[in-house]
DOVEXPA-625206 format. One line per 4 residues: number of its first residue (from 0); their letters; for each residue x, y, z of N, C-alpha, C, CB. Coordinates in steps of 0.001 Angstrom, whole numbers. Glycine has a CB too. Layout:
N
NUM) a) X:Y:Z:X:Y:Z:X:Y:Z:X:Y:Z; ... .
! end
This chain:
353
0) mkki) 152122:154991:162048:151274:155117:163224:150063:154192:163127:150820:156567:163398; 149490:154070:161910:148311:153211:161746:148631:151768:162110:147789:153283:160305; 149809:151290:161733:150185:149921:162063:150279:149740:163567:151512:149552:161403; 150771:150763:164258:150879:150681:165711:149500:150567:166331:151619:151904:166275 .
4) iysi) 148567:151377:165840:147201:151330:166374:146588:149959:166146:146324:152417:165726; 146771:149400:164959:146226:148082:164679:146811:147032:165606:146484:147702:163236; 148099:147181:165941:148708:146186:166820:148097:146246:168204:150217:146394:166903; 147707:147428:168650:147031:147553:169942:145658:146902:169871:146905:149037:170358 .
8) llas) 144937:147157:168782:143606:146574:168640:143663:145058:168603:142933:147096:167384; 144690:144527:167988:144819:143082:167889:145032:142434:169242:145955:142726:166969; 145347:143246:170241:145572:142682:171571:144344:141994:172115:146009:143757:172526; 143157:142344:171601:141934:141714:172114:141652:140383:171468:140757:142621:171909 .
12) fpll) 142356:140029:170398:142034:138812:169668:142173:137531:170472:142891:138721:168479; 143151:137399:171400:143226:136126:172131:141956:135770:172879:144358:136168:173100; 141156:136785:173252:139930:136498:173989:138933:135717:173159:139299:137779:174465; 139096:135729:171862:138110:135087:170997:138038:133591:171185:138412:135387:169570 .
16) ifsc) 139088:132978:171711:139125:131526:171700:138409:130897:172880:140535:131063:171675; 137950:131714:173852:137141:131107:174896:135832:131855:174971:137871:131118:176264; 134847:131227:175583:133563:131886:175650:132765:131320:176794:132804:131741:174339; 131616:131953:177041:130727:131494:178092:129921:130323:177584:129804:132622:178574 .
20) kkte) 130370:129111:177849:129660:127922:177412:129826:126845:178459:130168:127438:176039; 128945:125860:178416:129036:124762:179364:130010:123711:178855:127655:124141:179611; 130961:123323:179704:131915:122292:179348:131242:120936:179487:133186:122377:180228; 131339:120135:178464:130614:118875:178469:131464:117717:178957:130097:118577:177093 .
24) eekp) 132772:117808:178829:133613:116735:179294:134998:117279:179588:133673:115601:178267; 135761:116535:180338:137090:116978:180707:138080:116650:179599:137525:116335:182025; 138826:117683:179181:139853:117507:178176:141066:118326:178578:139340:117916:176773; 142259:117814:178449:143421:118591:178847:143642:119798:177970:144638:117734:178831 .
28) vyqq) 143334:119713:176695:143464:120833:175775:142214:120904:174916:144737:120696:174896; 141641:122083:174845:140397:122291:174112:140702:122547:172638:139594:123469:174716; 139997:121880:171762:140130:122094:170327:138869:122815:169823:140346:120733:169571; 139056:123969:169191:137921:124709:168687:137204:123946:167577:138367:126063:168186 .
32) ktka) 135894:124071:167553:135099:123453:166509:134292:124550:165826:134171:122334:167085; 134226:124494:164523:133478:125498:163789:132028:125057:163694:134081:125728:162383; 131258:125396:164707:129838:125072:164733:129106:126211:165427:129576:123709:165453; 127806:126278:165223:126999:127348:165782:126570:126973:167192:125770:127635:164893 .
36) ddas) 127281:127477:168180:126919:127247:169572:127191:128519:170364:127706:126040:170166; 126994:128459:171688:127204:129636:172520:128642:130133:172447:126837:129329:173957; 129580:129203:172326:130990:129583:172284:131302:130383:171034:131880:128347:172346; 130933:129848:169873:131231:130542:168625:130443:131849:168528:130915:129640:167423 .
40) arse) 129229:131876:169062:128416:133087:168991:129093:134242:169698:127041:132843:169594; 129633:133983:170865:130309:135057:171592:131584:135469:170883:130621:134624:173024; 132326:134492:170367:133562:134796:169650:133301:135652:168418:134266:133511:169247; 132265:135297:167657:131972:136036:166436:131505:137454:166746:130916:135304:165616 .
44) mqra) 130781:137630:167827:130362:138966:168216:131578:139827:168541:129409:138904:169417; 132554:139218:169234:133776:139950:169557:134551:140297:168287:134658:139128:170512; 134581:139376:167321:135242:139671:166045:134612:140887:165382:135169:138456:165102; 133284:140960:165419:132592:142082:164788:132960:143392:165463:131076:141875:164833 .
48) yddi) 132991:143415:166798:133373:144641:167498:134821:145018:167201:133174:144476:169006; 135683:144022:167046:137070:144316:166677:137138:144965:165295:137917:143029:166701; 136320:144489:164361:136266:145111:163033:135839:146575:163145:135292:144338:162109; 134829:146827:163955:134324:148191:164120:135417:149097:164675:133092:148207:165048 .
52) etvy) 136112:148641:165716:137176:149449:166312:138301:149695:165319:137725:148770:167565; 138624:148689:164524:139673:148858:163522:139319:149965:162545:139910:147550:162768; 138040:149995:162119:137631:151002:161141:137653:152397:161744:136238:150690:160604; 137027:152579:162921:136943:153953:163420:138243:154467:164001:135877:154049:164456 .
56) nste) 139264:153629:164088:140603:154101:164439:141530:154165:163227:141209:153199:165498; 140951:154030:162029:141755:154018:160819:141942:155425:160266:141115:153124:159771; 142997:155602:159495:143236:156861:158797:142116:157155:157815:144578:156825:158068; 141577:156114:157178:140503:156296:156209:139266:156930:156849:140136:154958:155576 .
60) yena) 138919:156483:158063:137766:157059:158737:138049:158495:159158:137381:156217:159951; 139248:158748:159644:139622:160102:160038:139532:161060:158853:141038:160115:160623; 140018:160621:157703:139961:161467:156517:138529:161677:156046:140790:160859:155399; 137729:160613:156098:136341:160716:155643:135525:161651:156525:135692:159339:155613 .
64) stss) 135853:161725:157815:135085:162551:158743:135242:164037:158461:135503:162258:160163; 136256:164429:157690:136451:165831:157343:135968:166136:155928:137916:166205:157483; 135372:165152:155279:134930:165315:153894:133428:165114:153802:135662:164327:152964; 132817:165802:152864:131378:165627:152637:131109:164563:151592:130740:166943:152209 .
68) lrts) 132166:164015:151009:132012:163013:149969:131983:161614:150561:133133:163130:148950; 131202:160742:149965:131139:159350:150401:132226:158579:149670:129727:158728:150133; 133049:157877:150427:134187:157169:149856:134205:155736:150353:135505:157877:150205; 134965:154890:149657:135160:153500:150075:136632:153266:150324:134620:152506:149011 .
72) gtvl) 136930:152317:151185:138318:152024:151473:138519:150574:151826:138813:152892:152585; 139737:150098:151617:140088:148730:151987:140761:148779:153347:141019:148060:150914; 139975:148541:154384:140471:148628:155749:140529:147254:156395:139596:149560:156575; 139583:146386:156026:139441:145081:156655:139740:143968:155653:138029:144915:157235 .
76) pcgk) 140221:142831:156143:140435:141699:155236:139135:141096:154732:141246:140631:155927; 138041:141312:155468:136731:140797:155076:135746:141953:155078:136256:139652:156032; 135001:142099:154007:133984:143132:153969:134462:144422:153324:133508:143414:155349; 133549:145114:152667:133816:146387:152020:133312:147503:152922:133151:146457:150617 .
80) vtfd) 134162:148506:153174:133821:149614:154066:133523:150855:153228:134973:149893:155081; 132373:151463:153485:132000:152709:152816:131820:153790:153880:130692:152531:151964; 132426:154964:153647:132446:156039:154633:131647:157237:154157:133876:156457:154937; 131105:157988:155119:130822:159387:154904:131166:160108:156199:129329:159621:154481 .
84) kknf) 130666:161330:156383:131211:162175:157444:131014:161594:158839:130581:163535:157380; 129853:161076:159120:129577:160575:160462:129136:159122:160458:128522:161420:161121; 129344:158439:159364:128824:157088:159243:129772:156226:158428:127436:157101:158607; 129818:154940:158774:130437:153980:157862:129646:152680:157909:131933:153735:158232 .
88) tidy) 129678:151972:156800:128984:150696:156676:129977:149630:156259:127820:150788:155661; 129932:148497:156937:130740:147342:156548:129799:146346:155885:131487:146699:157787; 130007:146119:154604:129186:145179:153827:129988:143896:153648:128768:145787:152429; 129500:142824:154266:130216:141547:154220:129705:140631:153105:130095:140837:155559 .
92) sqsg) 128783:141110:152310:128129:140223:151353:129073:139699:150281:126986:140936:150701; 130185:140407:150059:131123:139973:149030:132340:139253:149623:131580:141170:148212; 132334:139004:150929:133532:138422:151548:133720:136966:151146:133449:138529:153070; 132624:136189:151182:132695:134785:150779:133794:134038:151498:132905:134680:149294 .
96) sncn) 134291:132984:150884:135328:132175:151515:136708:132762:151323:135296:130775:150971; 136805:133917:150618:138106:134566:150509:138570:135089:151857:138051:135703:149496; 137637:135294:152761:137986:135751:154103:138632:134631:154897:136747:136273:154835; 137994:133492:154898:138459:132340:155655:137787:131114:155043:138136:132479:157198 .
100) pyrv) 138526:130062:154745:137899:128902:154092:136846:128208:154947:138953:127906:153716; 136812:128506:156250:135864:127838:157133:134710:128740:157561:136581:127329:158351; 134772:130036:157235:133752:130990:157662:133334:131841:156471:134272:131884:158823; 132074:131832:156118:131540:132705:155084:130656:133735:155782:130740:131895:153990 .
104) isgs) 130962:135009:155593:130265:136086:156281:129389:136835:155299:131260:137042:156958; 128204:137233:155744:127316:138047:154925:126590:139035:155827:126303:137161:154140; 125738:139883:155212:125050:140899:155989:125879:142153:156119:124700:140372:157354; 125453:143041:157014:126138:144318:157145:126093:144833:158571:125529:145337:156208 .
108) idvt) 127014:145773:158853:127051:146503:160115:127141:147980:159773:128255:146046:161023; 126192:148762:160267:126151:150193:159985:126469:150957:161267:124762:150616:159416; 127449:151866:161197:127931:152591:162371:127763:154085:162133:129419:152243:162676; 127038:154767:163043:126754:156187:162899:127135:156928:164171:125273:156415:162567 .
112) lisg) 127830:158049:164022:128138:158921:165148:126890:159725:165478:129348:159859:164831; 126273:159448:166638:125013:160105:166980:125180:161167:168048:124010:159086:167440; 126380:161233:168668:126637:162255:169677:128100:162644:169598:126267:161752:171105; 128373:163952:169579:129733:164439:169451:130047:164836:168023:130710:163393:169924 .
116) ttfs) 131033:165712:167890:131468:166127:166560:132339:165065:165909:132225:167446:166637; 133212:164463:166712:134022:163316:166299:133984:162300:167422:135497:163735:165961; 134353:161071:167116:134304:160042:168150:135356:160261:169230:134486:158673:167529; 136341:161114:169000:137349:161401:170017:136833:162363:171085:138593:161977:169367 .
120) dqna) 135657:162967:170879:135070:163835:171901:134640:163015:173113:133867:164613:171328; 134765:163606:174295:134310:162897:175492:132805:162673:175419:134677:163685:176775; 132395:161449:175722:131005:160986:175699:130407:160946:174290:130159:161879:176575; 131245:161024:173274:130751:160786:171919:130212:159362:171832:131873:161020:170862 .
124) klkv) 129199:159169:171003:128534:157862:170968:128326:157391:169539:127189:157923:171696; 128628:156117:169311:128370:155466:168042:127165:154538:168177:129613:154686:167566; 126277:154586:167197:125178:153629:167107:125575:152562:166100:123835:154328:166695; 125493:151305:166511:125935:150185:165683:124732:149285:165409:127091:149384:166377 .
128) vftn) 124378:149150:164137:123214:148346:163757:123682:147113:162981:122210:149184:162905; 123364:145941:163511:123649:144668:162840:122418:144266:162031:124033:143547:163876; 122607:144061:160738:121511:143644:159866:121872:142318:159207:121206:144729:158792; 121249:141254:159695:121480:139902:159160:122970:139591:158996:120773:139745:157812 .
132) ykvl) 123749:140007:160000:125176:139674:160006:125290:138172:160298:125977:140538:161078; 125694:137414:159285:125644:135956:159361:127035:135350:159206:124704:135398:158288; 127330:134395:160070:128563:133613:159958:128166:132168:159689:129450:133730:161259; 128578:131660:158529:128292:130280:158129:129586:129478:158195:127671:130221:156692 .
136) ytns) 129569:128371:158949:130731:127487:159050:130616:126413:157973:130835:126842:160478; 131556:126429:157043:131424:125591:155854:131608:124111:156142:132416:126021:154820; 132353:123769:157196:132575:122342:157446:131371:121670:158091:133790:122154:158327; 130492:122448:158715:129308:121882:159364:128011:122387:158745:129324:122205:160845 .
140) nqsv) 128092:123444:157953:126938:124117:157361:126051:124765:158417:126124:123134:156542; 126547:124901:159635:125813:125570:160695:126081:127071:160630:126204:125002:162080; 125161:127837:161198:125313:129284:161110:124705:129973:162323:124669:129810:159831; 125116:131234:162522:124506:132111:163514:124348:133479:162864:125370:132191:164835 .
144) iyng) 123151:134093:163059:122819:135377:162452:122552:136387:163568:121583:135250:161499; 123132:137584:163415:122991:138646:164408:122138:139778:163857:124367:139177:164834; 121181:140203:164653:120414:141409:164379:120284:142191:165684:119007:141068:163776; 120252:143498:165574:120099:144297:166777:120940:145551:166743:120452:143487:167982 .
148) tayi) 120949:146243:167874:121614:147541:167978:122511:147584:169203:120584:148675:168035; 123672:148188:169025:124595:148405:170125:125041:149864:170107:125817:147443:170030; 125552:150335:171247:126072:151696:171354:127463:151637:171977:125118:152603:172198; 128387:152380:171392:129750:152475:171924:129988:153924:172314:130822:151982:170877 .
152) tnas) 130279:154162:173589:130490:155515:174107:131956:155712:174463:129596:155778:175340; 132529:156809:174011:133902:157173:174368:133834:157933:175684:134597:158035:173238; 133839:157212:176795:133605:157807:178109:134695:158786:178516:133491:156725:179147; 135906:158544:178076:137042:159373:178494:137324:160519:177535:138277:158522:178627 .
156) ggsl) 136942:160341:176265:137415:161238:175230:138813:160836:174799:137395:162688:175716; 139251:161362:173676:140570:161033:173168:140519:159868:172198:141505:160716:174308; 141593:159706:171461:141735:158597:170521:142944:157778:170925:141872:159105:169056; 143109:156631:170274:144257:155791:170617:145571:156497:170347:144208:154490:169843 .
160) itlf) 145573:157419:169399:146805:158162:169116:147250:158961:170333:146606:159098:167915; 146283:159411:171153:146642:160206:172328:147416:159396:173355:145397:160780:172967; 147398:158072:173234:148172:157248:174166:149666:157313:173863:147693:155795:174113; 150025:157672:172651:151428:157671:172263:152061:159019:172587:151577:157350:170766 .
164) tntp) 151966:159350:173875:152535:160588:174396:153336:160238:175636:151424:161649:174716; 153927:161236:176238:154665:161021:177482:153820:161338:178703:155925:161865:177497; 152508:161473:178505:151619:161755:179622:151361:160480:180418:150293:162361:179124; 151782:160410:181687:151578:159182:182473:150096:158874:182654:152252:159308:183843 .
168) naev) 149773:157605:182551:148437:157097:182865:147336:157672:181975:148115:157392:184298; 147688:158063:180768:146645:158498:179830:145747:157309:179507:147270:159094:178521; 144435:157532:179477:143483:156455:179251:142479:156820:178158:142751:156120:180545; 142072:155817:177406:140933:155931:176504:139964:154820:176896:141368:155825:174978 .
172) ihkv) 138749:155198:177273:137776:154240:177808:136553:154201:176897:137364:154615:179264; 136241:153012:176391:135056:152801:175561:134085:151895:176305:135437:152187:174182; 132816:152273:176346:131776:151459:176969:130811:150963:175895:131017:152265:178062; 130463:149682:175980:129621:149048:174974:128327:148554:175617:130369:147881:174291 .
176) rgdm) 127215:148892:174996:125914:148355:175381:125269:147770:174129:125001:149460:176035; 124866:146518:174182:124277:145877:173021:123012:145116:173367:125270:144949:172385; 122020:145183:172503:120764:144436:172650:120556:143673:171351:119531:145392:172968; 120860:142382:171377:120953:141591:170161:119991:140408:170175:122371:141100:169969 .
180) tltf) 119626:139975:168971:118981:138671:168812:119885:137818:167936:117538:138804:168189; 120101:136571:168367:120965:135638:167659:120115:134473:167170:122130:135140:168571; 120184:134191:165888:119443:133077:165300:120425:131970:164953:118644:133530:164038; 120231:130802:165551:121130:129662:165391:120520:128625:164454:121445:129026:166756 .
184) dttg) 121321:128117:163554:120988:126881:162840:122049:125867:163238:120933:127091:161257; 121719:125035:164211:122699:124092:164764:122647:122721:164095:122476:123933:166251; 121729:122542:163163:121647:121247:162483:122333:121270:161123:120194:120838:162314; 122523:122469:160559:123160:122559:159253:122273:122085:158126:124422:121773:159250 .
188) tnta) 120943:122148:158348:120024:121664:157311:119343:122822:156595:118969:120735:157922; 118521:123581:157306:117857:124740:156702:117342:125647:157803:116696:124301:155767; 116918:126837:157419:116505:127831:158407:115191:127466:159099:116370:129182:157744; 114474:126484:158589:113209:126102:159222:113429:125557:160625:112483:125064:158372 .
192) vaft) 114620:125045:160883:114893:124481:162201:115671:125459:163070:115664:123174:162068; 115832:126695:162612:116588:127677:163375:115804:128136:164599:116945:128875:162495; 116517:128612:165610:115879:129173:166792:116609:130451:167174:115876:128156:167971; 115901:131360:167840:116429:132684:168145:116561:132876:169649:115531:133772:167547 .
196) rswk) 117656:133529:170054:117916:133834:171461:118259:135315:171608:119067:132947:172018; 117952:135883:172765:118295:137283:173040:119549:137353:173907:117116:138013:173734; 120444:138263:173568:121671:138503:174344:121817:140004:174562:122938:137917:173614; 122337:140378:175730:122654:141770:176034:124129:141858:176449:121715:142329:177162 .
200) ifrk) 124782:142944:176026:126215:143111:176225:126468:144342:177085:126950:143229:174869; 127389:144215:178069:127796:145322:178931:129311:145217:179114:127037:145289:180324; 130062:146022:178362:131515:145891:178407:132182:147249:178551:132026:145186:177154; 133318:147230:179202:134158:148420:179330:135551:148047:178847:134189:148958:180814 .
204) rtfq) 136069:148818:177881:137373:148550:177284:138269:149746:177579:137260:148287:175735; 139370:149512:178263:140271:150589:178666:141645:150397:178048:140382:150657:180193; 142092:151395:177299:143451:151428:176757:144225:152447:177586:143468:151795:175210; 145384:152052:178108:146117:152941:179016:147598:152981:178686:145925:152499:180460 .
208) ntpg) 148179:154164:178864:149618:154345:178740:150182:154478:180149:149973:155598:177856; 150900:153476:180603:151453:153482:181948:152903:153036:181897:150633:152575:182889; 153846:153867:182251:153736:155278:182666:154181:156239:181577:154560:155522:183918; 153835:155991:180338:154234:156870:179263:155523:156433:178591:154383:158256:179778 .
212) tetg) 155905:155190:178803:157130:154684:178197:156789:153890:176943:157919:153810:179198; 157810:153458:176242:157610:152800:174957:156826:151499:175075:158941:152529:174314; 156958:150808:176182:156247:149536:176362:155135:149652:177393:157221:148441:176778; 154609:150867:177583:153649:151085:178653:152194:150977:178275:153872:152386:179222 .
216) itfk) 151863:150487:177077:150466:150385:176670:149850:149091:177197:150344:150451:175138; 148694:149218:177842:147950:148046:178308:146520:148147:177798:147980:147935:179871; 145865:146993:177735:144468:146924:177324:143709:146099:178349:144324:146315:175894; 142588:146645:178841:141808:145977:179880:140360:145834:179417:141880:146763:181219 .
220) legd) 139777:144651:179669:138389:144362:179326:137646:143945:180588:138299:143255:178237; 136518:144622:180872:135759:144368:182094:134264:144264:181792:136018:145477:183126; 133535:143676:182742:132093:143785:182734:131710:145154:183246:131442:142674:183578; 130482:145619:182906:130181:147020:183199:128775:147257:183731:130376:147835:181972 .
224) tsfa) 128206:146257:184429:126937:146484:185113:126812:145452:186223:125727:146400:184120; 125721:145503:186984:125530:144562:188091:124081:144103:188141:125936:145205:189437; 123895:142902:188695:122566:142324:188872:122533:141577:190199:122199:141375:187687; 121396:141627:190876:121166:140752:192019:120737:139395:191479:120089:141347:192996 .
228) sady) 121366:138347:191978:121080:137009:191469:119599:136657:191587:121914:135980:192211; 119005:136958:192736:117600:136602:192953:116686:137321:191969:117184:136932:194387; 117010:138566:191656:116178:139332:190722:116327:138815:189298:116541:140818:190779; 117556:138474:188918:117784:138066:187531:117237:136672:187252:119268:138109:187210 .
232) fnng) 117543:135725:188132:117122:134342:187895:115730:134025:188433:118113:133404:188513; 115201:134884:189293:113855:134685:189842:113689:133311:190498:112817:134854:188742; 114733:132886:191198:114646:131569:191827:115098:131575:193286:115476:130578:191049; 115231:132755:193856:115606:132840:195258:117086:132675:195526:114871:131827:196019 .
236) sggn) 117897:132508:194491:119341:132362:194705:119926:133666:195220:120051:131933:193401; 120894:133557:196132:121462:134740:196767:122684:135272:196054:121812:134435:198180; 123145:136437:196533:124372:137020:196022:124135:138001:194889:125291:135941:195563; 125218:138710:194521:125169:139703:193469:126241:139431:192428:125331:141100:194046 .
240) ftnv) 125951:139799:191210:126940:139796:190143:127309:141254:189895:126394:139092:188830; 128555:141619:190125:128919:143037:190167:129686:143532:188951:129729:143299:191376; 130158:142629:188087:130926:143045:186910:130430:142281:185678:132452:142802:187129; 129146:142413:185399:128498:141607:184362:128872:142129:182975:126962:141617:184543 .
244) seig) 129280:141193:182104:129621:141547:180723:128565:141088:179732:130961:140949:180348; 127735:140125:180137:126823:139525:179171:125716:138770:179897:127582:138584:178214; 124486:138899:179400:123367:138092:179870:122558:137649:178655:122477:138886:180888; 121704:136661:178861:120853:136243:177755:120345:134840:177929:121591:136350:176461 .
248) lnte) 119933:134259:176802:119473:132878:176765:120470:132063:175952:118036:132772:176164; 120911:130936:176501:121859:130100:175776:121119:129192:174792:122700:129259:176757; 121855:128319:174135:121232:127465:173127:120235:126481:173728:122295:126708:172368; 120298:126260:175041:119325:125405:175716:118102:126190:176178:119973:124715:176905 .
252) nekf) 118051:127483:175801:116954:128370:176172:116898:128614:177678:115636:127791:175695; 118053:128624:178305:118175:128891:179740:118876:130235:179938:118958:127744:180461; 118438:130974:180952:119109:132224:181278:120557:131967:181695:118354:132960:182392; 121458:132838:181249:122837:132763:181721:123322:134168:182046:123758:132090:180663 .
256) icdv) 124393:134219:182812:125026:135489:183140:126537:135286:183199:124486:136053:184488; 127282:136224:182633:128745:136190:182677:129237:137344:183532:129357:136263:181247; 130027:137044:184553:130549:138033:185479:132078:138028:185391:130066:137746:186937; 132669:139157:185015:134130:139251:184910:134667:139620:186290:134572:140312:183820 .
260) ttpf) 134965:138611:187089:135369:138843:188476:136793:139362:188603:135230:137572:189265; 137636:139118:187594:138968:139732:187501:139107:140307:186104:140117:138693:187806; 139387:141607:185971:139500:142188:184626:140546:141467:183782:139851:143671:184719; 140254:141293:182503:141233:140731:181567:142172:141853:181141:140531:140073:180318 .
264) kwyd) 143479:141580:181247:144444:142645:181002:145598:142132:180164:144963:143220:182321; 145827:142821:179042:146935:142509:178142:148060:143521:178362:146465:142515:176654; 149308:143020:178330:150479:143872:178516:151396:143752:177310:151234:143499:179810; 152127:144828:177051:153125:144810:175994:154358:144067:176498:153489:146254:175540 .
268) cgpd) 154632:142925:175899:155775:142107:176314:156939:142207:175320:155345:140646:176466; 156910:143212:174475:157984:143402:173509:158798:144635:173810:157427:143490:172117; 159761:144955:172962:160656:146091:173203:160090:147423:172736:161967:145853:172524; 158923:147413:172042:158345:148655:171541:156830:148517:171474:158924:149014:170150 .
272) yygp) 156149:149500:170866:154695:149503:170823:154100:148342:170035:154222:150786:170241; 154899:147673:169226:154376:146597:168390:154129:145303:169158:155325:146331:167261; 154536:145237:170395:154305:144029:171188:155379:142976:171022:152990:143439:170831; 155036:141705:171241:153669:141145:171313:152943:141499:172604:153723:139638:171174 .
276) yvlk) 151606:141527:172523:150754:141784:173673:150263:140455:174231:149561:142700:173290; 150466:140264:175527:150162:138988:176174:149112:139200:177252:151439:138354:176777; 148111:138335:177262:147079:138351:178296:147636:137687:179548:145779:137631:177813; 147824:138476:180603:148442:137955:181826:147417:137582:182885:149403:138972:182393 .
280) qgkv) 146261:138217:182893:145310:137975:183976:143889:138139:183479:145572:138921:185151; 142941:137671:184279:141527:137836:183983:140734:136583:184301:141338:138209:182534; 139500:136775:184727:138641:135630:185020:137184:136001:184767:138835:135155:186480; 136479:135131:184036:135054:135281:183832:134356:134071:184440:134712:135433:182322 .
284) eyts) 133212:134324:185097:132432:133253:185719:131029:133247:185110:132366:133433:187273; 130617:132060:184694:129342:131857:184013:128412:131070:184935:129542:131114:182651; 127150:131514:185001:126155:130805:185810:124859:130685:185027:125910:131532:187159; 124265:129509:185059:122911:129319:184534:122232:128240:185363:122931:128932:183011 .
288) ytak) 120915:128197:185279:120132:127198:186005:119262:126429:185019:119258:127863:187105; 119156:125147:185244:118379:124307:184350:117092:123831:185018:119209:123115:183896; 116060:123654:184211:114792:123098:184703:114573:121687:184207:113624:123975:184280; 115587:121054:183662:115435:119701:183151:115123:118749:184304:116711:119252:182398 .
292) pvyv) 114081:117940:184159:113593:117110:185270:114649:116208:185894:112464:116264:184795; 115543:115632:185078:116527:114713:185630:117448:115409:186616:117340:114084:184517; 117773:116667:186374:118626:117416:187295:117835:117941:188484:119301:118574:186569; 116607:118398:188220:115765:118923:189288:115489:117842:190330:114444:119465:188716 .
296) algy) 115272:116605:189858:114993:115499:190779:116156:115243:191726:114678:114230:189999; 117358:115462:191246:118547:115264:192079:118901:116495:192896:119723:114879:191217; 118293:117628:192552:118592:118864:193264:119766:119637:192693:118860:118561:194689; 120349:119120:191612:121516:119779:191019:121064:120544:189772:122637:118736:190663 .
300) tkfy) 120839:121820:189945:120269:122629:188869:121177:123787:188438:118930:123174:189304; 122291:123989:189119:123150:125140:188829:124353:124715:187990:123623:125806:190137; 124482:125311:186819:125666:125109:185995:126632:126273:186250:125288:125004:184471; 127841:125946:186608:128853:126985:186856:130079:126703:185997:129245:127043:188369 .
304) wsge) 130588:127739:185390:131748:127628:184514:132634:128844:184737:131321:127511:183017; 133954:128666:184750:134853:129808:184849:136038:129614:183918:135332:130004:186299; 136544:130722:183402:137745:130711:182585:138713:131736:183131:137419:130993:181103; 139887:131288:183537:140885:132195:184120:142128:132222:183250:141249:131767:185563 .
308) agyr) 142563:133418:182902:143722:133604:182029:145015:133574:182840:143608:134931:181255; 146133:133494:182106:147443:133582:182735:148076:132258:183076:147343:134377:183951; 147565:131156:182502:148051:129809:182852:149010:129256:181803:146873:128850:183021; 149768:128277:182229:150557:127415:181352:150168:125974:181652:152104:127642:181551 .
312) ydna) 150385:125087:180696:150071:123671:180869:151357:122892:180673:148957:123195:179870; 152024:122592:181792:153333:121952:181753:153267:120562:182375:154376:122814:182479; 153642:119563:181575:153710:118185:182084:152406:117767:182753:154866:118042:183075; 151286:118041:182058:149941:117660:182514:149530:118372:183803:149876:116158:182727 .
316) vyty) 150147:119521:184100:149816:120290:185301:149426:121708:184887:151017:120312:186305; 148302:122197:185425:147894:123571:185195:148691:124460:186136:146359:123753:185404; 149434:125408:185605:150272:126283:186421:149924:127737:186144:151769:126024:186148; 149562:128467:187197:149302:129887:187010:150626:130617:186874:148470:130463:188183 .
320) dgsc) 150748:131413:185817:151982:132123:185535:151819:133622:185772:152426:131859:184101; 150881:134252:185049:150619:135673:185236:151712:136579:184710:150414:135951:186668; 152559:136067:183822:153655:136856:183273:153572:136847:181751:155023:136310:183751; 154630:137341:181099:154673:137323:179640:154784:135908:179089:155834:138158:179143 .
324) nsag) 154996:134925:179961:155032:133521:179538:153666:132851:179621:156024:132751:180386; 152632:133595:180022:151281:133034:180082:150862:132561:178696:150271:134075:180630; 150180:131406:178669:149910:130798:177363:148471:130358:177166:150800:129627:177169; 147608:130448:178211:146255:129956:178018:145355:130172:179213:146292:128516:177691 .
328) ykid) 144154:129594:179128:143125:129696:180150:142936:128360:180847:141807:130171:179543; 142681:128405:182142:142243:127223:182875:140720:127304:182984:142927:127130:184303; 140061:126237:182540:138606:126186:182520:138127:125219:183591:138081:125766:181123; 137218:125681:184426:136619:124832:185456:135105:124814:185261:136991:125337:186889 .
332) fslr) 134533:123620:185312:133094:123464:185163:132569:122581:186284:132740:122867:183781; 131354:122893:186752:130733:122031:187757:129215:122127:187666:131210:122412:189174; 128565:121028:188056:127115:120960:188197:126833:120942:189695:126501:119687:187463; 126077:121934:190178:125979:122149:191624:124527:122198:192101:126689:123440:192009 .
336) kasd) 124377:122020:193399:123102:122259:194054:122932:123756:194258:123014:121500:195404; 121769:124267:193952:121522:125683:194173:121441:125998:195667:120234:126113:193470; 121033:125015:196471:120800:125264:197897:122087:125517:198670:120071:124093:198510; 123104:124658:198474:124339:124818:199253:125594:124912:198384:124486:123662:200216 .
340) nsai) 125413:124964:197073:126513:125129:196112:127451:123930:196050:127307:126358:196458; 127038:122793:196593:127861:121588:196504:127793:121017:195095:127405:120534:197536; 128862:120352:194671:128961:119867:193291:128814:118363:193222:130287:120283:192674; 128067:117894:192213:127982:116464:191949:128999:116071:190873:126548:116075:191513 .
344) ysas) 129399:117045:190087:130348:116765:189009:131186:118006:188767:129616:116328:187706; 132477:117812:188514:133344:118932:188160:134419:118438:187209:133979:119576:189423; 134937:119348:186410:135981:119011:185447:136802:120252:185151:135376:118430:184144; 138034:120038:184707:138916:121140:184344:139544:120858:182980:140014:121351:185423 .
348) syip) 139877:121918:182285:140546:121788:180990:141400:123017:180755:139518:121604:179838; 142133:122985:179664:143060:124059:179334:142822:124507:177895:144529:123604:179535; 142726:125827:177676:142565:126387:176349:143763:127284:176046:141232:127176:176234; 144561:126974:175062:145688:127849:174719:145213:129124:174065:146664:127132:173798 .
352) y) 145960:130192:174219:145623:131453:173540:145715:131250:172042:146564:132610:173992 .
! end
């Protein structure tokens, strides 16, 4: 059963390869780079949340929650996990390059059940504290450090095990709120040149059994709050963002907002619960405004970026598939006028899952 649960959790991993960042040039296929930027920062944050979910859905955590003794267990490939009844700590200080030759992780994440008897209770809440959680990319010597607090609420009640029943449309819904500071070293020289940015997270993660059959497990990721554009950017821009997953300051020290306009949804495309799980749909839209004089003089101050899942890239053509054959994201970027949304520059690219 534990392996089945892990396979469901792994369904979120494809999302790691894209992020809310500004596309700098048009490329038919995007190649990931191990450097400290907005893209890697979002990906690494998602990796950390995946680690947390893996632990609190593990047999080791379930067993520890019924014991008064503090125990340790090997649950993750990176980091040492220590449990007690309502708390676990992931210590990454010993992970080193044994985790990944390109990523050295240090620091810790402390998770405490602050509401509910167990996390499977409805509205049970976990407090997640990041303490100098650092990811160092060895090929560039660049790094990003996370500090701050997040809360994960089990809005529906139940555990992932409850999905493996014949009850149609059983759901487990987790809501995430995070208030983080991210410290970037983008030069790879020393911490004296580092700079810090604030990010806030608003996410809703839904695991569903539809309709209670062997291949009926789906995973959905959505934004979970709303903002009026004029209020957030303070620049008179119109419209509302209704499914916001993330806000903050990017590496250029500009406000940004990510709006999940179509929920990201993974489906079981295999003959049983083990999958594979394929991302068939989803779209996130990124907006920021720049005050750089060269753009302001031209009137083009709005950066817009979107990533839409469910695409294939066949014979140099972006094709929306939306099926189990979906293989990547179509990325669109443009530099626009805030006044009428017209674009002076636009580009498209493709990112494989």
